Each structure stands twice: as C-alpha cells, then as structure tokens.
C-alpha positions in Angstrom: 0.0 0.0 0.0 1.5 3.3 -1.1 0.2 6.9 -1.3 -3.0 7.6 -3.2 -1.0 8.8 -6.2 1.2 5.7 -6.1 -1.7 3.3 -5.9 -3.6 5.0 -8.7 -0.5 5.3 -10.9 0.3 1.7 -10.5 -3.2 0.8 -11.5 -3.4 3.3 -14.3 -0.3 2.0 -16.1 -0.8 -1.7 -15.2 -2.5 -4.5 -17.2 -6.1 -5.6 -16.9 -6.1 -9.3 -16.4 -7.9 -12.4 -15.0 -11.5 -13.6 -15.1 -12.7 -10.8 -12.9 -11.1 -8.3 -15.4 -13.1 -10.1 -18.2 -16.4 -9.6 -16.4 -15.5 -6.0 -15.6 -14.8 -5.4 -19.3 -18.3 -6.8 -20.2 -19.9 -4.4 -17.7 -17.8 -1.5 -19.0 -18.9 -2.3 -22.6 -22.5 -2.1 -21.4 -21.8 1.2 -19.6 -20.3 2.4 -22.9 -23.5 1.5 -24.7 -25.6 3.2 -22.0 -23.4 6.3 -22.2 -23.7 6.6 -25.9 -27.5 6.0 -25.7 -28.1 8.9 -23.2 -25.5 11.1 -25.0 -27.3 10.9 -28.3 -30.7 11.2 -26.6 -29.4 14.3 -24.8 -28.2 16.2 -27.9 -31.4 18.4 -28.0 -31.1 19.5 -24.4 -30.4 23.3 -23.9 -27.2 22.8 -22.0 -25.9 20.5 -24.7 -26.7 23.0 -27.4 -25.0 25.8 -25.4 -21.9 23.8 -25.0 -21.7 22.8 -28.7 -22.2 26.4 -29.8 -19.5 27.7 -27.5 -17.1 25.0 -28.7 -17.8 25.7 -32.3 -17.3 29.4 -31.7 -13.9 28.7 -30.2 -12.8 26.6 -33.2 -9.6 24.7 -33.4 -8.2 21.5 -34.9 -10.5 18.7 -36.1 -9.4 16.0 -33.5 -12.4 14.3 -32.1 -16.1 13.8 -32.6 -18.8 15.7 -30.8 -22.3 14.3 -30.4 -24.7 16.3 -32.7 -22.0 17.9 -34.8 -20.9 16.7 -38.3 -17.4 18.4 -37.8 -14.7 17.4 -35.3 -13.3 19.7 -32.7 -10.2 19.8 -30.5 -10.0 16.8 -28.2 -10.5 18.9 -25.0 -13.6 20.5 -26.4 -15.0 17.2 -27.5 -14.5 15.7 -24.0 -16.2 18.8 -22.4 -19.2 18.9 -24.7 -19.8 15.1 -24.8 -19.4 14.9 -21.0 -22.0 17.6 -20.5 -24.3 16.2 -23.1 -24.1 12.7 -21.6 -25.2 13.9 -18.2 -27.8 16.4 -19.5 -30.7 13.9 -19.0 -29.4 12.6 -15.7 -30.1 9.1 -17.1 -26.6 7.6 -16.8 -25.0 5.1 -14.5 -24.3 5.6 -10.8 -22.1 3.9 -8.3 -23.3 4.1 -4.8 -20.0 3.3 -3.1 -19.3 7.0 -3.5 -22.5 8.3 -5.0 -21.1 9.4 -8.4 -21.8 9.0 -12.1 -18.5 7.5 -13.4 -19.1 7.0 -17.1 -20.1 10.5 -18.0 -16.8 11.8 -16.5 -14.5 9.1 -17.8 -15.9 7.9 -21.2 -15.9 11.3 -23.0 -12.2 11.7 -22.1 -11.3 8.2 -23.1 -13.3 8.3 -26.4 -12.0 11.7 -27.4 -8.3 10.6 -26.9 -8.9 7.2 -28.5 -10.3 8.7 -31.6 -7.6 11.4 -31.8 -4.7 8.9 -31.6 -6.6 6.2 -33.6 -6.5 3.7 -30.7 -8.2 0.3 -31.1 -11.4 -0.6 -29.4 -9.7 -2.9 -26.9 -7.5 0.0 -25.7 -10.5 2.3 -25.4 -12.4 -0.3 -23.3 -9.5 -0.9 -21.0 -8.8 2.8 -20.5 -12.5 3.5 -19.8 -12.5 0.5 -17.4 -9.4 1.7 -15.5 -10.8 5.2 -15.4 -14.2 4.2 -14.1 -12.8 1.9 -11.5 -10.2 4.5 -10.4 -12.9 7.1 -10.0 -15.0 4.8 -7.8 -12.0 4.0 -5.6 -11.0 7.6 -5.4 -14.6 8.5 -4.5 -14.5 5.9 -1.7 -11.2 7.4 -0.5 -12.8 10.9 -0.4 -15.8 9.3 1.4 -19.2 10.5 2.5 -17.8 13.5 4.4 -16.6 14.9 1.1 -20.1 14.4 -0.5 -22.1 15.7 2.5 -19.9 18.8 2.7 -21.2 19.7 -0.7 -18.8 18.3 -3.3 -20.2 16.4 -6.3 -18.2 13.2 -6.7 -19.0 13.0 -10.5 -16.9 16.1 -10.9 -14.2 15.5 -8.3 -13.5 11.7 -8.2 -14.6 11.7 -11.9 -11.8 14.0 -12.9 -9.2 11.6 -11.4 -10.8 8.7 -13.3 -10.8 10.7 -16.5 -7.1 11.5 -16.0 -6.3 7.8 -15.6 -8.2 6.9 -18.8 -6.7 9.7 -20.9 -3.2 9.1 -19.5 -3.4 5.3 -20.2 -4.3 5.9 -23.8 -1.5 8.4 -24.2 0.9 5.8 -22.8 2.1 7.9 -19.9 5.0 6.6 -17.9 4.5 6.0 -14.2 6.3 9.3 -13.5 4.1 11.2 -16.0 0.9 9.6 -14.7 1.8 10.7 -11.2 2.3 14.2 -12.4 -1.0 14.2 -14.2 -2.8 13.0 -11.1 -1.1 15.7 -9.0 -2.1 18.4 -11.5 -5.7 17.0 -11.6 -5.9 17.7 -7.9 -5.8 21.4 -8.6 -8.4 21.2 -11.4 -11.1 18.9 -10.0 -14.2 20.8 -8.9 -18.0 20.6 -8.7 -20.6 21.5 -6.1 -23.8 19.8 -5.2 -25.4 23.3 -4.9 -25.7 23.1 -8.7 -28.1 20.1 -8.6 -31.3 20.8 -10.4 -29.6 23.3 -12.8 -27.4 23.1 -15.9 -24.4 23.2 -13.6 -24.8 19.5 -12.7 -24.2 18.1 -16.2 -21.5 20.7 -16.7 -19.6 19.0 -13.9 -19.2 15.8 -16.0 -17.9 17.9 -18.9 -15.4 19.7 -16.6 -14.2 16.3 -15.3 -13.7 14.9 -18.8 -11.9 18.0 -20.0 -9.7 18.1 -17.0 -8.6 14.5 -17.5 -7.6 15.2 -21.2 -5.9 18.4 -20.3 -3.7 17.2 -17.4 -2.8 13.9 -19.2 -1.6 15.8 -22.3 0.3 18.3 -20.1 2.1 15.5 -18.2 2.9 13.9 -21.6 4.5 17.1 -22.7 6.6 17.3 -19.5 4.5 19.4 -17.2 5.6 19.1 -13.6 3.2 19.3 -10.6 3.4 18.3 -6.9 3.1 14.6 -6.1 1.5 15.7 -2.8 -1.4 17.3 -4.6 -4.0 14.7 -3.4 -3.2 13.9 0.3 -0.3 16.2 1.2 -0.5 19.3 3.3 -3.1 21.6 1.7 -3.7 18.9 -0.9 -7.1 18.0 -2.4 -8.1 15.6 0.4 -7.4 17.9 3.4 -9.0 20.9 1.7 -12.0 19.0 0.4 -13.2 17.2 3.5 -11.8 13.8 2.5 -12.1 10.9 4.9 -8.9 9.6 3.5 -10.0 5.9 3.7 -6.9 4.0 2.5 -8.9 0.7 2.4 -10.6 2.1 -0.7 -7.6 0.9 -2.7 -7.4 -2.6 -1.3 -7.4 -5.3 -4.0 -7.3 -2.6 -6.7 -6.9 -4.4 -10.0 -8.0 -7.7 -8.5 -11.5 -7.0 -7.3 -13.6 -4.7 -9.5 -16.1 -2.3 -7.9 -17.6 -1.6 -11.4 -19.3 -5.0 -11.2 -21.8 -3.4 -8.8 -22.5 -0.3 -10.8 -26.1 0.7 -11.1 -27.7 1.6 -14.5 -30.7 3.9 -14.6 -34.1 2.6 -15.8 -35.9 5.7 -14.7 -35.2 9.2 -16.1 -34.6 10.9 -12.7 -32.1 11.1 -9.9 -30.8 7.6 -9.0 -31.6 8.3 -5.3 -35.3 8.0 -6.3 -35.1 4.7 -8.1 -35.5 2.4 -5.2 -38.7 4.2 -4.2 -40.0 3.8 -7.8 -39.2 0.1 -7.9 -40.9 -0.4 -4.6 -44.0 1.5 -5.7 -44.2 -0.8 -8.8 -44.9 -3.6 -6.4 -48.1 -1.9 -5.2 -51.3 -2.2 -7.2 -53.6 0.8 -6.4 -55.2 3.7 -8.2 -54.0 7.2 -7.5 -57.4 8.7 -6.5 -57.7 6.0 -3.8 -54.5 7.2 -2.1 -54.8 9.0 1.2 -51.2 9.2 2.3 -47.8 7.9 1.4 -44.9 7.4 3.8 -41.4 7.1 2.3 -38.3 6.0 4.3 -35.0 6.8 2.7 -31.4 7.2 3.8 -30.6 10.7 5.2 -28.1 11.1 2.4 -30.9 11.7 -0.1 -32.6 14.4 1.9 -30.3 17.1 0.5 -30.0 15.6 -3.0 -33.4 14.6 -4.3 -36.0 15.9 -1.9 -37.2 19.1 -3.6 -40.7 19.5 -2.0 -42.3 21.7 -4.6 -40.5 21.4 -8.0 -41.3 24.2 -10.4 -39.6 22.7 -13.5 -39.3 19.3 -15.1 -35.6 19.3 -14.2 -36.5 19.9 -10.5 -39.0 17.1 -10.7 -36.1 14.7 -11.4 -34.9 15.6 -7.9 -38.2 15.3 -6.0 -39.0 12.1 -4.2 -42.6 13.2 -3.5 -43.4 14.3 -7.0 -41.8 11.2 -8.6 -43.9 9.1 -6.2 -47.0 10.9 -7.3 -46.1 10.3 -10.9 -45.5 6.6 -10.4 -48.8 6.1 -8.4 -50.6 7.9 -11.2 -49.2 5.7 -13.9 -46.9 8.3 -15.5 -44.1 6.4 -17.2 -40.9 7.4 -15.3 -38.6 5.7 -17.8 -39.8 8.2 -20.5 -37.8 11.3 -21.0 -40.7 13.5 -21.9 -42.5 12.6 -18.6 -40.2 15.1 -16.8 -41.6 18.3 -18.3 -42.5 21.7 -16.9 -46.2 20.7 -17.4 -45.7 17.7 -15.1 -44.2 20.0 -12.4 -47.3 22.2 -12.7 -49.9 19.4 -12.8 -52.4 20.2 -10.1 -53.4 16.6 -9.4 -49.8 15.4 -9.2 -48.9 18.3 -6.9 -51.8 17.6 -4.6 -50.9 13.9 -4.4 -47.2 14.8 -3.9 -48.3 17.0 -0.9 -49.5 13.8 0.8 -46.2 12.1 0.3 -44.1 12.3 3.5 -40.4 11.6 3.2 -38.6 10.4 6.3 -34.9 10.1 6.8 -33.9 6.7 8.4 -30.3 5.7 9.2 -31.4 2.1 9.1 -32.2 2.2 5.4 -29.4 1.5 3.0 -28.4 4.2 0.6 -29.5 2.0 -2.2 -32.9 1.1 -0.7 -36.2 2.6 0.1 -39.3 1.5 2.1 -42.8 2.8 1.3 -46.2 2.6 2.9 -49.3 3.6 0.9 -52.5 4.1 2.8 -55.7 4.2 0.9 -58.9 6.3 1.7 -60.5 3.0 2.7 -57.9 2.6 5.4 -56.1 -0.3 3.7 -52.3 0.0 3.8 -49.6 -1.6 1.7 -45.9 -1.7 2.7 -43.0 -2.7 0.5 -39.3 -2.0 -0.1 -36.6 -2.4 -2.7 -32.8 -2.3 -2.7 -31.0 -1.4 -5.9 -28.0 -3.6 -4.9 -29.9 -6.7 -5.7 -27.7 -8.8 -7.9 -28.2 -8.6 -11.7 -26.6 -10.9 -14.2 -24.7 -9.5 -17.1 -27.2 -11.0 -19.4 -30.1 -9.4 -17.7 -28.3 -6.1 -17.5 -27.6 -6.3 -21.3 -31.2 -7.0 -22.1 -32.5 -4.1 -20.0 -29.9 -1.7 -21.4 -30.6 -2.7 -25.0 -34.3 -2.1 -24.3 -33.5 1.3 -22.9 -31.4 2.1 -25.9 -34.2 1.2 -28.2 -36.7 3.2 -26.2 -34.4 6.3 -26.4 -33.2 6.0 -30.0 -35.7 4.0 -31.9 -34.4 2.7 -35.2 -31.0 4.1 -34.6 -30.5 1.7 -31.6 -29.5 -1.3 -33.7 -26.5 0.4 -35.3 -25.3 1.7 -31.9 -25.7 -1.7 -30.2 -23.7 -3.2 -33.1 -21.0 -0.5 -32.9 -20.4 -1.0 -29.2 -20.8 -4.8 -28.8 -18.4 -6.4 -26.4 -15.4 -4.7 -28.1 -16.2 -1.2 -29.5 -15.6 -0.1 -33.0 -14.3 3.4 -32.3 -14.7 4.9 -35.9 -18.2 3.6 -36.2 -19.2 4.7 -32.7 -17.8 8.2 -33.4 -19.6 8.4 -36.8 -22.9 7.6 -35.1 -22.3 10.4 -32.6 -21.6 12.9 -35.4 -24.6 11.8 -37.4 -27.1 11.8 -34.5 
C-alpha cells in the first residue's frame, strides 16, 4: 500500500487481467452502450446546445467527434461537450460506493483521446474501465464527508478517473501519470449546490476535459506536486476527505464496477429504489390518502425538492416522482419530466400527501414505502438497488433502454459498441445523430 498517487498510478499503467477483469470489461462495454445512448438522446437539451455552440465558436483542430456535430473539434472541447451532453438527461449510470456518475466523466475523455490517436477498441475499453474503477476507488477514499460537505463526486472523483483513462491511452509513464494526477488535484471541482440546474451536467464535462488536459500536459513534461492529493493543503485535506486508504485494497483484482447501477428511470438515482418499490403496489392514485417514504438521510439534501417548479427539478423530487408513479406516469420516459408535469395540479396535490422520512437504518441503495388508501387499507413494501443482476439481464435491460431512447438508430449503436467497441463507427454515429 502506497500513497494515493502511487496506488492510482500503478493501477493506471498496469495491465487488466484475470477472469474478474473479463467480467469487468463486459460491464464496461454495457456502460459504454448506455453512455452513448443517453448522450445521443441528450443532444437536444439546452445545456448540450449551449456547450456545442460555445465549442464551435472557439474553433480549433479537427481532432475528435462531438455528439450532434458533423465536424470534429479539439480533443479537450470534445470531451467537455460530450461529457456535459451525456449527463444532461441525468439518465446515466451511478455507483453508490461513493454516489457518483462514473461513465459521464470518464468515457468522454477516453473516447476523445482514443479517436484522436486512432486507438483500437480494446484500448478504449481498458482505458475506460481503469478510469471508471479508479474514479470509484477515489470516491471511496474521499468518502461521505466529502459528498455531504457539498462536493459532487462525479466532478471530483470523476476528474481523477478521466485522468487515468486519458493518461493510459497516451501511454504515460509512471512518472508522467503521477504528475497528471497531481495536476488534476488542482483542477477537479464541482458543487452539489448546482443540482437541479445546468451546472450539474456541466460537472461531467469539466471532469472529462480536466482528464484530457492534465494527461496531455504531463505527456509534454508538465511538472506538478506529487502531494497534490493527500499532502498538506492537498485536495483531500482541503475537500473534507475521509482519506479511507482501504478504498484501494485489491485494486486491479476486485472490481467495484461490477456493482455499478444503471438507470431505468429518467430521474435522480436516489429516487429509483422508491419507484421500484411502488411498482410492487397495485392501487389507483385517486384511492391514495397518504404515502410514507423512508429513505437514507443522504438523499434528503439531494433529491427531496418538495415543490418542484420545472421538469428538471421534478427529477430531484422524491414526492413528485412518487405521485407520478402512483398515477401511472411512465418514469422511464424522458418527456415525462416536463414543466407541465411540475405544474400538474393533481400530481402536486398527491405529492403533498407524500411524506419523506430520513432513516439511518435504510441502506443508501434502498427505500421503504407505505401507501395508505382512503378505505384505510395499507400496503408496505421496499426495494434495494443492490440486488444482484446478471450481465445477461443487464444487457437486455440496457438494450431495451437504448431502443426506447433512440428507436431505429439503436440497432446500429448496439452493433458499434458490442463487447469490443468499433471506435470509428461509434464516433460516426455520434456525429450523425
């Protein structure tokens, strides 16, 4: 066990091997498919349009593809725009070990660099895998204190993961990778206060761009401090890190990515356990007198907006999403989360009868719900998102999600990603979307 930089560096430049590594690659390929699906689906979002237009105005070399643009842009710009676009719908994967969205921070950096240097699909997949795993481990090291203080792990831990991915593709030496990670420590940023605004998806773009920038700088000979993460006044001490060194135990042997959670509802992942629990209850919304929801205290400051005014805010409202589910509104559909839904009088009235209670005994991945009807009958159920899912089941659900998001375009995307991505074909699909 070394320092954080030493552990991450060794992992970043090392080989991916063993049966566990094979399974991890399979899950990473599915996350790549999911990432591409939500990225293409998010092209029309206002924040994606703004970022594309800004990047086009800045101009620069034709190095990497941008979702929704026929032309290529500089690799840093591509990472920024694709990262922001992929998180615009908030429909991407989550890992609850640190409460972050790994793929939207890491994949845009890895894909932009891979296309730029003409790397094969196997190299892209391994780089993305190492980056995602590294971001999860870094997030665990930063810990819950970091998150509760107000930092968004997608942006902070994600930036370190993006650095590992970009640095691996650029074949950084161990010395160079350490310099890149040290430099990333002064660039990683993102605050939870942006949740419910365009600032949240922007965090993913910032992380992806940071990874590309610091990896390229280190490749060119840029020198930073090796104490940038855990040294005096480093990222950890100044960002409320718990500094849990056990986060790096078995790094490269055990893969945390195997327990990643993919979204099958188009809202904050902290609401999904509630929605899955409500799906087990058969009742009509007009019959509902009251709903009691028990959730982990962590979610009270994340997705408990009591009176959402916009469709985006609805995605972060446990009560309003519960009202939608009880009323038969399809929470997997993107257009369900509209400003009209936020203003719907019936849903708002039903949401006012949903009482959310923080309970330390509830797992962060779980929710318990009790629905009481006007007749006095009551139904109680619960769900935990950590219930095991086979790779085959995960693939089926993600391909179904891709088809729901993209329609006839889904088949080409599923083929382009496969178990080993075809980088030119994938990038061409992003440009033509």
